C-alpha positions in Angstrom: -145.9 -132.8 -27.1 -148.3 -130.6 -25.2 -146.6 -131.3 -21.9 -143.2 -130.3 -23.4 -144.7 -127.1 -24.7 -146.3 -126.3 -21.3 -143.0 -126.9 -19.5 -141.2 -124.7 -22.1 -143.7 -121.9 -21.6 -143.4 -122.1 -17.8 -139.6 -122.0 -18.0 -139.8 -118.9 -20.3 -142.2 -117.2 -17.9 -140.1 -118.0 -14.9 -137.0 -116.7 -16.6 -138.8 -113.5 -17.5 -140.0 -113.0 -14.0 -136.5 -113.4 -12.5 -134.6 -111.6 -15.3 -132.4 -108.7 -14.2 -132.0 -105.7 -16.4 -129.1 -106.3 -18.7 -128.0 -102.7 -18.5 -127.9 -102.4 -14.7 -124.1 -102.5 -14.6 -123.9 -99.9 -17.4 -126.4 -97.6 -15.6 -124.4 -97.8 -12.4 -121.3 -96.7 -14.3 -123.1 -93.9 -16.2 -125.3 -92.5 -13.4 -123.0 -92.9 -10.4 -119.6 -94.5 -10.6 -118.1 -92.6 -13.5 -119.8 -89.3 -13.2 -117.5 -86.3 -12.8 -118.8 -85.4 -9.3 -118.4 -89.0 -7.9 -115.5 -90.5 -9.8 -113.2 -90.1 -6.8 -115.8 -90.9 -4.1 -116.0 -94.2 -2.2 -119.3 -95.9 -3.2 -121.0 -99.1 -2.2 -124.1 -100.5 -3.9 -126.1 -103.6 -3.2 -129.4 -104.6 -4.8 -131.0 -107.8 -3.8 -134.0 -109.8 -4.8 -135.3 -111.7 -1.7 -137.7 -113.8 -3.8 -134.9 -115.5 -5.8 -132.2 -114.8 -3.1 -130.0 -113.4 -5.8 -128.2 -110.0 -6.1 -129.1 -107.9 -9.1 -126.0 -105.7 -8.6 -123.1 -105.4 -6.3 -120.3 -102.9 -6.1 -118.0 -102.8 -3.1 -121.0 -103.9 -1.0 -118.7 -105.8 1.4 -116.7 -102.6 2.2 -117.3 -100.5 5.3 -118.8 -97.0 5.0 -120.0 -94.3 7.4 -123.8 -94.7 7.0 -125.0 -91.4 8.6 -128.7 -91.7 9.4 -129.0 -95.1 7.7 -127.9 -96.2 11.2 -131.6 -95.6 12.2 -132.5 -98.7 10.2 -130.6 -100.8 12.8 -132.2 -98.7 15.6 -135.7 -99.4 14.1 -134.8 -103.2 14.0 -133.8 -103.1 17.7 -136.9 -101.2 18.8 -139.3 -103.4 16.9 -137.7 -106.5 18.5 -137.3 -105.2 22.1 -140.0 -102.6 22.9 -143.1 -104.6 22.1 -146.2 -102.6 21.0 -146.0 -99.6 23.4 -143.4 -97.2 24.8 -142.4 -97.5 28.4 -143.6 -94.1 29.8 -142.2 -94.5 33.3 -141.7 -97.0 36.1 -143.7 -96.4 39.3 -144.7 -97.9 42.6 -146.9 -96.5 45.3 -148.2 -96.9 48.8 -150.9 -95.1 50.8 -149.0 -91.8 50.9 -146.3 -91.8 48.2 -145.8 -92.3 44.5 -142.3 -93.4 43.5 -141.4 -92.7 39.9 -138.4 -93.4 37.6 -137.6 -92.3 34.1 -137.4 -94.9 31.3 -136.0 -92.5 28.6 -139.4 -92.1 26.9 -139.0 -89.0 24.6 -142.8 -88.3 24.3 -143.3 -86.7 27.7 -144.5 -83.1 27.1 -143.4 -83.3 23.5 -145.7 -81.2 21.3 -145.9 -83.9 18.6 -147.9 -86.1 21.0 -151.2 -85.1 22.5 -151.6 -88.3 24.5 -149.8 -87.8 27.8 -150.7 -90.7 30.1 -147.7 -90.2 32.4 -148.4 -86.5 32.9 -152.0 -87.3 33.7 -151.0 -89.8 36.3 -148.6 -87.4 38.0 -151.1 -84.5 37.9 -154.0 -86.5 39.3 -152.2 -88.1 42.2 -152.7 -86.6 45.6 -149.7 -88.5 47.0 -146.2 -87.2 47.6 -144.1 -87.7 44.5 -140.6 -89.2 44.9 -138.2 -89.3 41.9 -135.8 -92.2 42.0 -132.7 -91.8 39.9 -132.3 -94.3 37.1 -129.1 -96.3 36.7 -128.0 -94.6 33.5 -124.7 -95.2 31.7 -125.3 -93.0 28.7 -123.6 -89.7 28.5 -125.5 -86.6 27.4 -124.0 -86.9 23.9 -123.1 -90.0 21.9 -119.6 -91.2 21.1 -118.0 -89.3 18.2 -120.6 -86.5 18.1 -119.6 -83.0 17.1 -118.8 -81.0 20.3 -119.7 -77.7 18.6 -123.2 -78.8 17.8 -124.6 -78.5 21.3 -127.0 -75.7 20.3 -128.2 -77.2 17.1 -131.7 -78.6 16.9 -130.6 -82.0 15.6 -128.5 -82.8 18.7 -130.5 -82.5 21.9 -129.0 -84.0 25.0 -129.9 -87.5 26.1 -131.2 -88.3 29.5 -133.5 -90.6 31.5 -136.6 -88.5 31.6 -136.8 -86.1 28.5 -139.2 -83.2 28.6 -140.3 -81.1 25.6 -137.9 -83.2 23.5 -135.1 -81.6 25.5 -135.3 -78.4 23.3 -136.8 -75.1 24.0 -139.0 -73.8 21.1 -138.5 -70.2 20.4 -140.8 -68.0 18.2 -139.6 -64.6 17.1 -141.8 -62.1 15.3 -140.5 -58.6 15.0 -139.6 -57.4 18.5 -141.7 -60.1 20.2 -140.7 -63.6 21.2 -141.9 -66.6 23.2 -140.2 -69.7 24.6 -141.5 -73.0 25.7 -140.1 -74.0 28.2 -138.8 -70.7 29.4 -135.1 -70.0 30.2 -133.0 -66.9 30.9 -132.5 -64.9 27.7 -130.3 -62.1 26.5 -131.9 -59.9 23.8 -129.7 -58.3 21.2 -131.0 -55.6 18.9 -128.7 -55.1 16.1 -128.7 -54.3 12.4 -127.6 -56.6 10.8 -127.8 -59.6 11.6 -129.0 -60.7 8.2 -131.3 -63.2 9.8 -132.9 -63.8 13.1 -131.0 -66.2 15.3 -131.4 -68.1 18.5 -128.3 -69.5 20.3 -127.3 -70.8 23.7 -124.2 -70.5 25.9 -122.1 -73.7 25.9 -122.1 -74.4 29.6 -125.4 -72.7 30.9 -129.0 -72.3 29.9 -128.6 -68.7 28.8 -130.2 -68.1 25.4 -129.3 -65.3 23.1 -132.0 -64.0 20.8 -131.2 -61.6 17.9 -134.2 -59.4 17.3 -135.0 -57.2 14.3 -138.1 -55.1 14.8 -138.3 -54.4 11.0 -138.9 -58.1 10.2 -142.4 -59.1 10.8 -142.4 -62.7 9.6 -142.4 -65.3 12.4 -139.4 -67.5 12.7 -139.2 -70.7 14.8 -136.1 -72.2 16.3 -135.5 -75.4 18.4 -132.5 -75.0 20.6 -131.4 -77.8 23.0 -131.2 -77.0 26.7 -128.8 -78.4 29.2 -130.7 -81.2 31.0 -128.4 -81.3 34.1 -128.6 -83.9 36.8 -131.3 -85.5 38.9 -131.9 -82.3 40.9 -132.5 -80.3 37.7 -134.8 -83.0 36.4 -136.9 -83.0 39.6 -137.1 -79.2 39.4 -138.5 -79.3 35.9 -141.0 -81.9 36.9 -142.0 -79.8 39.9 -142.4 -76.6 37.8 -144.5 -78.5 35.3 -146.8 -80.2 37.9 -146.9 -77.2 40.3 -146.4 -79.6 43.2 -143.3 -80.8 45.2 -141.1 -83.5 43.6 -138.5 -84.9 45.9 -135.4 -87.0 45.0 -134.6 -90.3 46.6 -131.0 -90.8 47.6 -130.7 -94.3 46.1 -130.2 -95.4 42.5 -131.7 -98.6 41.2 -134.7 -100.2 39.6 -138.1 -99.6 41.1 -140.0 -102.8 41.9 -143.3 -101.9 40.5 -145.1 -101.3 37.3 -144.2 -99.9 33.9 -146.8 -97.4 32.6 -147.1 -97.5 28.8 -147.4 -94.2 27.0 -147.8 -94.5 23.2 -148.0 -97.2 20.5 -144.4 -97.7 19.2 -145.1 -96.9 15.6 -146.2 -93.3 16.5 -142.6 -92.8 17.4 -140.9 -95.0 14.8 -142.6 -93.2 11.9 -141.4 -89.6 12.7 -138.0 -91.0 13.6 -137.7 -92.4 10.1 -139.6 -89.9 8.1 -137.9 -86.7 9.4 -134.7 -88.6 10.5 -135.2 -87.6 14.2 -131.9 -88.1 16.0 -133.3 -87.6 19.4 -136.1 -90.2 19.0 -133.5 -92.7 17.6 -131.2 -92.4 20.6 -134.0 -92.6 23.1 -135.3 -95.8 21.5 -132.1 -97.6 22.3 -132.2 -96.2 25.8 -135.8 -97.3 26.3 -135.0 -100.7 25.1 -132.1 -100.9 27.6 -134.3 -99.7 30.5 -137.0 -102.3 29.7 -134.5 -105.2 29.2 -131.9 -104.5 31.9 -133.2 -102.1 34.5 -130.4 -99.8 33.5 -130.0 -97.3 30.6 -127.0 -98.3 28.5 -127.3 -98.1 24.8 -124.0 -99.9 24.3 -125.3 -102.9 26.1 -128.4 -103.0 23.9 -126.3 -102.7 20.7 -124.1 -105.5 21.9 -127.1 -107.7 22.6 -128.7 -107.0 19.2 -125.4 -107.7 17.3 -124.5 -110.8 19.4 -128.0 -112.4 19.5 -130.3 -111.1 16.9 -127.9 -110.1 14.1 -125.0 -112.6 14.7 -125.2 -113.7 11.1 -124.6 -110.4 9.4 -122.3 -110.7 6.4 -119.8 -108.2 7.9 -120.1 -107.4 11.6 -120.4 -103.6 11.8 -119.0 -101.0 14.2 -122.3 -99.7 15.6 -122.0 -97.0 18.3 -125.1 -94.9 18.5 -128.8 -94.9 17.5 -129.0 -91.9 15.2 -125.9 -92.1 13.0 -124.5 -88.7 14.1 -121.3 -90.4 15.0 -118.6 -91.1 12.3 -117.5 -94.0 14.4 -120.3 -96.1 12.9 -119.2 -98.4 10.1 -121.6 -100.6 8.1 -121.5 -102.3 4.7 -124.3 -102.0 2.1 -124.7 -105.8 2.4 -125.3 -105.4 6.1 -128.1 -102.9 5.4 -129.7 -105.2 2.9 -129.5 -108.1 5.4 -131.3 -106.2 8.2 -133.9 -104.8 5.8 -134.5 -108.4 4.6 -134.9 -109.7 8.2 -137.5 -107.0 8.9 -139.4 -107.8 5.7 -139.6 -111.5 6.8 -140.8 -110.6 10.3 -143.3 -107.8 9.8 -146.1 -107.4 7.2 -145.4 -104.9 4.5 -148.6 -103.0 5.4 -146.9 -102.0 8.7 -143.2 -102.0 7.7 -143.2 -99.9 4.5 -145.1 -96.9 5.8 -142.5 -96.5 8.5 -140.0 -95.4 5.8 -140.3 -92.2 3.7 -141.7 -92.9 0.3 -141.1 -90.9 -2.9 -142.2 -87.3 -2.5 -142.6 -87.6 1.3 -140.6 -86.9 4.4 -136.8 -86.6 3.7 -137.6 -87.8 0.2 -140.2 -85.1 -0.5 -138.0 -83.6 -3.3 -137.0 -87.0 -4.7 -138.4 -90.2 -6.3 -141.7 -88.4 -7.1 -142.0 -90.7 -10.1 -142.1 -93.7 -7.7 -144.8 -92.9 -5.2 -145.6 -96.0 -3.1 -142.9 -97.9 -5.0 -139.8 -96.8 -3.1 -139.5 -96.8 0.7 -136.1 -95.8 2.0 -134.1 -94.1 4.8 -131.9 -91.3 3.8 -128.6 -90.4 5.5 -126.4 -87.2 5.2 -123.3 -86.0 6.8 -120.6 -83.8 5.4 -119.1 -85.9 2.6 -121.6 -88.7 3.2 -124.9 -89.6 1.4 -126.8 -92.8 2.0 -130.0 -94.4 0.9 -131.3 -97.9 1.9 -134.7 -99.5 1.7 -137.2 -101.2 -0.5 -138.0 -100.7 -4.1 -140.9 -102.2 -6.1 -140.2 -102.7 -9.8 -142.5 -102.0 -12.7 -143.4 -105.7 -12.8 -144.3 -105.7 -9.1 -141.1 -107.4 -7.7 -139.8 -106.1 -4.4 -136.1 -105.4 -4.2 -134.0 -104.5 -1.2 -131.2 -102.0 -1.9 -128.5 -99.9 -0.2 -126.3 -97.2 -1.7 -123.6 -95.7 0.6 -121.4 -92.9 -0.7 -118.5 -91.6 1.4 -115.8 -88.9 0.8 -117.6 -87.1 -2.0 -116.5 -83.6 -2.8 -119.7 -82.2 -4.3 -123.1 -81.2 -3.0 -125.4 -83.7 -1.3 -128.0 -82.8 -3.9 -125.7 -83.8 -6.8 -125.1 -87.2 -5.1 -128.8 -87.8 -4.4 -129.8 -87.0 -7.9 -127.2 -89.4 -9.3 -128.5 -92.2 -7.1 -132.0 -91.3 -8.0 -131.4 -91.6 -11.7 -129.9 -95.0 -11.2 -132.6 -96.4 -8.9 -135.5 -95.0 -11.0 -134.0 -96.7 -14.1 -133.6 -99.9 -12.2 -137.2 -99.8 -10.8 -138.8 -99.1 -14.2 -136.8 -101.8 -16.1 -137.3 -104.7 -13.7 
């Protein structure tokens, strides 16, 4: 009799541990699917319990959606599998008189976020002649499907083999005074209005226009992408930085030598995910290509990851860039859940979860403040697109993997985010 009672209690406890909230389908309807703002939007939801290998809730999770910056989840997966523990700072070889260097697409060079500059120190300390060898780069300066009119917007710097300063110039304006780093030709316009201070750039040249108002004394800061140009312009920027000659080799191809490592990879992954840094995301795929193939071709890396590392995805996606700026990207919520699950199996939570913004931090600083350290997720936003995918820890301590992709909404992004927040908070606190 005692053994039967023990078994019965164990079964009841097991059932309680794996029970799904009975009202989860109703909450999805009330909070998201049938709200006035989202009734006509396209919505996909997938919530998965990796412990039981069962879905708690699914709504159109096998349909394709534009994921916006949720694409960075796939970029993170690729980087963690292909880059090892450190970023490739540059490739180099040397003899008695010359140092031959080649870019590997590392975005940390001269970037103000990173105080460690091993590559810069190597170049500054050498007494040898510096020769820059062009990389075999297949990437264009912009990704496929990017907005052509966004060339001067901070979130769309150009892509190249040897970024400097994040490929943006940082402009500070205070009253009638301004500073730039790095410096370019500027045209100052004193006018009243504008209603705000602005910094802009000509489309086809590095000529920056600054609108100055001497009656405004608060400092404003802008990041405006500059045109990176070709190998000659790259050598000139290096030469100006080092204050020593940098000459260009006439041949393109891999350097037979050494890869100098620059930074631990997570120091780049975390800001890429927390502030949704498009530039870092794109350069991660480029670095992975440089390291794997001796050429810089994001398309080749994407194909390898999809064909070899992610060949069992529920619905093979259309993945075209690293950042999610392109509307050519198409993923399903179930694909997002699948990749997040693979990462959770491969890497310890102590490393993986902090790479994602949590409630009240990063791009979630105004959301999920009631779930600190219980929700870790990547946001995504384009016009008409809101996405959120990641990990959620329920009230009982169970870890769920989720993805909510919303396309073609005709309301504000804030309205969509709040609707998704209400649903996920209810789910987390009921499970």
